[in-house]
N, C-alpha and C positions, 0 to 999 in steps of 0.2 A: 504494500500500500504506500502511496506517495502522500507525504504530509509536509506542511510548512510549519516550522517551529516559531512560537511567539510567546511572550509573557514568561520567559525563563527568569531564573533567579538574579541576584545582584551582579553576578559576573556575566550574565546574558549568554551563557554557554551550557551545553550538555555534551556528555561523552557517550558515544554509541559505537560499538565495534572498533574500539581503539582510535576513533576519530573524534575530533572536537568540532561541534557545530554551534553556530551563533544564532541568535534570534533572526528570523527571516530565511533561514536555510531551508531549501527544499530537499527532503531526505526520503529515500526509498527504504522501507524496512518491513520486516514481517508484520502481518496484520495484528497479532496480539500485542506487540510492542507499540505499534502505531495507535491502536485503540486505547492503550493505557495513557499515552500522551494526550490524546483527544479528550478522554474522560477526565483528565486532570486539568483541562483547559490550558495546556501548554502547547497545543498544536491544533491545526485544522486540516481536514483532508483536502487534497488537491484532486478534484474529480474531473475537471475539464480543462480545455486550453485557456478559457477565460480565467479560471482559478489560477492557472500557472502564470498568466500575465499579471494578475493581481499580486501573486507571491513575488514575482520579480520586482514589481514596484515597491513592495514591502522591503525587499532586500536592499534596494537603493536607498530607501528612507532610513533603514537601520544603519547602513554604512555612513550616511550623513550624520546620524545621531552619534555614532561612535567617534567620528572626527570632531564633532562639536564638544562632546564630553571630554575628549583628550585635550582640546584647546582650553577649555574652562579649567581643567585640573592643572594644566601647565601655568595658567595665569594665577591660580591660587598659590601654587608652589613658588612662583617667582615674586609674589606679593603685589601684583598689579591689580 
């Protein structure tokens, strides 16, 4: 089953099969694992091409958020 991860913990990552995935990642995994993430509200199923395009938009937004958080953290650390 194909899912898109969202709403992950403070580090915004999850490990599956020795790979680290971030919020917005589109992941193919066995149905039982995917259903567990969906039931925990940590993922949504990608059922169609439209879902996949929406997931790709979420990935871009997440990448932008990561860059912004990093810049904010750097400003805090430098005292600006």
